[in-house]
C-alpha positions in Angstrom: -76.5 -35.3 8.5 -77.8 -34.8 5.1 -81.1 -33.2 5.4 -83.4 -32.8 2.1 -84.6 -29.1 2.3 -87.3 -26.8 0.6 -87.2 -23.3 1.3 -88.0 -20.0 -0.7 -91.5 -18.9 -1.4 -94.2 -20.1 -2.7 -94.2 -20.9 -6.3 -90.5 -20.6 -6.5 -89.5 -23.3 -4.0 -85.5 -24.8 -3.9 -84.8 -27.8 -3.4 -81.4 -28.4 -1.8 -79.5 -31.0 0.6 -78.4 -29.5 3.9 -75.1 -31.3 4.6 -75.0 -30.3 8.7 -72.5 -30.8 11.3 -74.5 -31.2 14.5 -72.4 -31.6 17.3 -73.8 -28.7 19.8 -71.6 -25.9 18.4 -72.1 -23.4 15.9 -69.9 -24.5 12.8 -69.0 -22.8 9.7 -71.0 -22.5 6.5 -70.9 -22.7 2.5 -73.5 -22.7 0.0 -72.8 -24.1 -3.2 -74.0 -22.6 -6.4 -73.9 -24.6 -9.8 -73.1 -24.1 -13.2 -75.5 -23.5 -16.6 -77.7 -26.4 -17.0 -76.2 -28.2 -14.2 -77.6 -28.9 -10.4 -77.0 -29.9 -7.1 -74.8 -32.7 -7.7 -72.7 -31.7 -11.3 -70.5 -33.6 -13.1 -69.1 -37.3 -11.3 -71.0 -36.1 -8.5 -68.4 -33.0 -8.0 -70.7 -31.1 -5.5 -71.6 -34.0 -3.2 -68.2 -35.2 -2.5 -66.9 -31.3 -1.6 -70.3 -31.0 0.5 -69.1 -34.4 2.4 -65.5 -33.8 2.6 -66.2 -29.7 4.0 -68.9 -31.9 6.3 -66.0 -33.9 7.4 -63.8 -31.7 8.6 -66.6 -29.6 10.4 -68.3 -27.3 7.7 -72.1 -27.0 7.0 -72.9 -27.0 3.7 -76.2 -26.4 1.5 -76.0 -27.5 -2.3 -79.5 -26.7 -4.2 -80.9 -26.1 -7.5 -81.4 -22.7 -8.6 -85.5 -22.2 -10.2 -86.1 -24.0 -13.2 -83.1 -26.5 -12.3 -82.7 -29.9 -11.1 -85.5 -30.9 -8.4 -86.6 -27.0 -8.0 -89.9 -25.2 -9.2 -90.3 -23.4 -12.2 -89.4 -24.3 -15.9 -85.5 -23.7 -17.5 -87.1 -21.1 -20.1 -87.6 -19.2 -17.0 -84.3 -18.9 -15.7 -82.2 -15.7 -15.8 -79.2 -14.6 -14.4 -80.3 -11.9 -12.4 -83.2 -14.6 -11.1 -80.6 -17.1 -10.0 -78.5 -14.3 -8.3 -81.8 -13.5 -6.0 -82.2 -17.5 -5.0 -78.1 -17.2 -4.2 -79.2 -14.8 -1.8 -82.1 -16.5 -0.3 -79.9 -19.7 0.0 -77.3 -17.8 1.9 -79.5 -16.4 4.3 -81.5 -20.0 4.8 -78.2 -21.1 5.6 -77.4 -18.7 8.3 -80.7 -19.2 9.9 -79.6 -22.6 10.3 -78.9 -23.4 14.0 -75.7 -25.7 13.6 -74.5 -23.2 11.3 -71.9 -20.0 12.9 -73.3 -16.9 10.3 -70.5 -15.2 10.9 -68.6 -17.5 9.3 -70.0 -17.8 5.9 -68.5 -19.2 2.3 -69.3 -19.0 -0.9 -68.0 -21.5 -4.2 -69.5 -21.5 -7.5 -68.1 -23.6 -10.4 -68.9 -22.3 -14.1 -71.8 -19.6 -14.4 -72.4 -20.4 -10.7 -68.7 -18.9 -10.3 -70.2 -15.4 -11.5 -73.2 -16.0 -9.1 -70.6 -16.2 -6.6 -68.9 -13.2 -7.3 -72.7 -11.3 -7.6 -73.0 -12.4 -3.9 -69.7 -11.8 -2.9 -69.8 -8.1 -4.1 -73.9 -7.8 -2.8 -73.5 -9.3 1.0 -71.2 -8.1 3.1 -71.8 -11.1 5.6 -69.5 -13.6 2.8 -66.1 -14.0 4.6 -64.7 -15.9 2.1 -65.5 -17.5 -1.8 -63.9 -20.1 -4.2 -64.3 -19.5 -7.5 -64.1 -22.4 -9.8 -64.0 -22.6 -13.8 -65.7 -19.5 -12.9 -67.4 -17.3 -16.0 -65.6 -13.9 -16.4 -68.5 -12.2 -18.9 -70.7 -13.8 -21.0 -71.0 -11.6 -24.3 -69.7 -13.9 -26.4 -72.2 -16.3 -25.3 -75.3 -13.7 -26.5 -72.8 -13.2 -30.0 -73.1 -17.0 -30.5 -77.0 -16.8 -30.1 -77.8 -13.6 -32.4 -75.3 -15.6 -34.9 -77.8 -18.8 -34.8 -80.7 -16.8 -34.1 -81.8 -13.5 -35.7 -83.7 -11.5 -33.9 -86.8 -11.7 -35.9 -86.2 -15.6 -35.5 -85.6 -15.3 -31.7 -88.8 -13.0 -31.2 -91.3 -15.7 -33.1 -89.8 -19.1 -31.1 -89.7 -16.7 -27.8 -86.4 -18.9 -27.1 -82.7 -20.7 -28.0 -82.6 -24.0 -28.4 -79.4 -24.9 -26.5 -79.0 -28.6 -26.8 -82.7 -29.9 -25.5 -82.5 -26.4 -23.1 -84.6 -23.9 -23.7 -83.4 -20.6 -23.2 -86.0 -17.7 -22.7 -85.7 -14.0 -24.0 -84.7 -12.7 -20.1 -82.0 -15.1 -20.1 -80.4 -13.9 -23.1 -81.3 -10.4 -23.0 -79.3 -9.8 -19.6 -76.0 -11.4 -21.1 -74.5 -8.6 -22.7 -74.7 -6.9 -18.9 -73.2 -9.4 -16.7 -70.3 -8.6 -15.3 -68.9 -10.7 -12.4 -65.6 -9.4 -12.5 -66.5 -6.0 -11.9 -68.7 -7.0 -9.2 -66.8 -9.0 -6.8 -63.7 -5.8 -6.9 -65.0 -4.3 -4.2 -65.4 -7.8 -2.1 -63.8 -7.6 1.2 -62.9 -11.0 1.9 -60.2 -13.3 0.3 -60.7 -15.4 -2.6 -59.4 -18.4 -4.4 -59.3 -19.0 -8.4 -59.2 -22.5 -9.7 -59.5 -23.2 -13.2 -58.0 -25.8 -15.5 -55.5 -25.0 -18.3 -57.5 -27.3 -20.6 -61.0 -25.7 -20.3 -62.7 -25.3 -23.4 -66.0 -23.7 -22.2 -64.5 -20.8 -20.2 -60.7 -20.6 -21.3 -58.4 -20.2 -18.3 -57.6 -16.5 -19.6 -61.2 -15.9 -17.2 -59.5 -16.8 -14.0 -56.3 -14.6 -14.9 -59.2 -11.7 -15.7 -60.1 -12.0 -12.0 -57.2 -12.5 -10.0 -55.6 -9.1 -11.8 -58.7 -7.9 -10.8 -58.5 -8.9 -7.2 -54.6 -9.2 -6.5 -54.4 -5.6 -5.4 -56.5 -5.9 -2.2 -55.7 -5.5 1.1 -56.9 -9.4 1.8 -55.4 -12.6 0.2 -56.6 -14.0 -3.3 -54.8 -16.9 -4.6 -55.1 -19.0 -8.3 -54.5 -22.3 -9.0 -54.4 -23.5 -12.3 -54.5 -26.8 -12.4 -52.5 -28.8 -15.3 -54.4 -30.0 -18.1 -57.9 -30.1 -16.4 -61.1 -29.1 -18.0 -64.2 -27.5 -17.0 -65.4 -29.4 -14.3 -62.1 -31.5 -13.5 -63.0 -34.7 -14.7 -60.6 -36.8 -13.7 -59.7 -38.7 -10.6 -56.4 -36.9 -9.8 -57.9 -33.2 -10.7 -61.1 -34.2 -8.7 -59.1 -35.1 -6.0 -56.6 -32.1 -5.8 -59.8 -29.9 -6.3 -61.6 -31.4 -3.1 -57.8 -30.9 -1.4 -57.6 -27.2 -2.1 -61.2 -26.2 -1.4 -61.5 -28.3 2.2 -57.9 -26.5 3.0 -58.8 -23.1 2.0 -62.2 -22.9 3.8 -60.5 -24.2 7.0 -57.6 -21.4 6.7 -60.5 -18.7 5.7 -63.2 -19.4 7.8 
C-alpha cells in the first residue's frame, strides 16, 4: 500500500508517502532522504522506484519532503542542514511507530546532501541498523567558498539570500556550510554501510565516496564501496538505475 502521510509538529508539517507492507507481520523499514533542491520523488522517479522495489520484497519505506521542499510546509529559504537532520530524526521516529514496522530493523538511505543527512542520523542514533549512501556529499565547504566568491559578505547581508538558480538559500544554511562533517559523524556508526557512487559524477566527485570508505573500512562491521562506471550524480540512465535498484534491495535484504 502507498499511503500519503503528514507528520511533525504544527507549522512544521512534513509530507510523505508510506510504502507499507501490511501482511500482519512487522517488517523492516527504510527512510529515504532526498538531496539538495530535491524532493521525495527525485530525478526519473528514482525514489519512487527504490521504495516500490523495497516494498515488493517486504521492506516498508518512508519517503518524504524536508521542510521547505516539495509538498512540506515552510519556505526553502528557511532550510538548513541541521534542520534537515532534525526532520530526518522525526521521520525515523514516525516510521518506527507504524504497526507494520519492526523498530529493531530500521535502515536509512540518502542521496547527495541526503547522504550527508543519513551520515548524521546514523552517527546520532543507535537504532539505525543499516545505511546506504548514494552519491553522498562528504563536505560542503567548497560550496561555501563558491558563494563567498559570488556574494561578498556585504552583498549577502544586504540581500539576505543567495539566488541559486531560483532557489533562495538563506543565511542560516550558508552559515553552517563550513561546519558540516558527515564523514566524521558516521565514523562511530556500528552498523554496515554501503557506499554507491558514479565514476562520472561531476556534482559530488567520486573522491567523496573514497573518503567515506577510508574512514569506515576498519570497523568490525561491513563497509562496502561500489563505483558504477560512467554513472552521473543521480544515475540518469536505465542501466545505471537498474543497477542501483538491485544493489540497494540486495543490501537491505542482507542487512535488515
